[in-house]
N, C-alpha and C positions, 0 to 999 in steps of 0.2 A: 388182314392186318389188324393188330391190336392197338387200341388207343393208348396213349401214354398213361402209365399208372395202373392199367388193368392187367390182371394176371392172365397167364396163358391157361389153356384147358388141361394141362398135365398136372397142375397143382404144385409145380416146382416152387421153390422158395420165393414166391411172388405175392403172397397174401392169402394163401389157403383156398383160393377159388379154383374150380375145375371139377374134375370127376374123380373124387377120392377112390382109390383102388385098395382092395384088401392087402394088408401088410404095410401100408403107409402109416407113418406116425406124424401127428400134428401137435405142436406146442403153442400154448398161449404165451406170447412174449411178455405180457403184463403180469400174469398171475402164476405162470409155471405149470398149469394143467397140461398133462400129456395124455393123448388118446391114440389108440391103435384102431385102424379101420378094419372091421371084420367082414362087413357086407357092403358092396358098392351101391350107391344110390341109382335110381332109374334115370336121373337127369343131373347135369352139372349144376353146381351152386357154390355158395360160400359158407364154410364152416366157421362159426364164431363162438366165443365164450364171453359173456357179458358185453356183447357188442363189438368186441375186438376180434379181428380176423386171425384165425390160427395159421401158423406157418408150418411148412413141412419140416420135420426134424429127422435127425439121425436115429437109427434104432438104438434101443437101450443095450448096454453090454450084458453078456450072459451073467447070470447070478445077481442081477440088480434086484434089490428089495426096497420097496417104497417105505419111507418112514411115515408113521401115522402123524397126521396134523390135527390140531384141535380146531373144532368148528369148521369142518369142511362139508360142503354139500355135494361135491363130486368125489366119490371114494374109489380108491384103487381096487380093481377087480370087478367092479360093477359094469354091466353093459347098459348102454344108452341107445335108444332107437327112435328114429323119426318115421312113423308108420306110413305116411303118404309116399315118401321117396324110397323107403326100404333101407336107408342108411343105418348101419349099426356099428357102434364103436365100443371099445372097452377102455375104461379109464386106467392108465398106468401110473400116473402121479396125481395125487390129491390136489384139490383146489376148492375155491369157493365161487359159486355163480351158477349160471345156466348155459347149457350148450344149445345152439340153434344151427339149423341148416336151411339156407334159403329163407330165413325169417321164421321157420317153424321150430318149435321147442322139441328137443330130444328128451324122451321120457325114459326113466329107469326101467329096464326090462327084467 
């Protein structure tokens, strides 16, 4: 049984926690950053951007092209990886900040 307010292990639109699976997309509700999971992590955890939990998102439509943003630290097309867990994501929509998984920083790969 899950405590009130805690997300389930599937990562359904309950706060980004769980076991991200390849093909899932997550969005930052505050900044709009959108990432696609490429490699699943070795353990469940919480995927965040600037301390805000990412939410599962619908896949982008075919033919989507990201518009370049000025002063972004997370750039579309770049991969970000957390070495200890093995989680790897690709940025689909630009934004500003840092991605973390279970408190560990994701590094540009």
